[in-house]
C-alpha positions, 0 to 999 in steps of 0.5 A: 495528471494523476497517477495511481499506485497499486501495491500487492503483498502476497503473504506467507502461508502461515499468515492471512489478510486478517493478520496483516490488517490487524497489524496495519491498523495497530501500527501502520495505517495512521502514519501512512494515511497522514503521509501519503494522503491519497488513499483510495482502497485496500482489498484482500483477494478472493479469487486468483492469487490468494492470501494477497492484499492490494492497496491503491493510492492516488498522487497528483504526479510521479514527483509527488509520489517520490516525495511522499514515499521518501518522507514515509520511509524516514518516519521511525513509526513506519520503520517499526511497522516495516520491521514487524510486517516484513516477516509476513510477506512472501512477495511484493509487487508494485505498479504505477497506473495512469488513469484514462481521460474518461476515468473518474480519477483523471 
């Protein structure tokens, strides 16, 4: 069974998704992709809660997610990215989703 993690970051009004993605491309994307491995998609919101970015990550199990996130958290490149990006964030939300039996991700 796989799980999908949905992470939503609502940005402070003085920042927009373009600011977030520019920093992410420069300082965070490479190490996150290499460590977490299960990248599915990144989105910016257009309707509903605005000024938000959403990412989806797939993991083979909850335990694999815990292991990969722990490795990422210890990475000094990732820690530097977090120091730069945290001032942009107003709120963070996280969900773990379990695909249905008929999902293309199951």
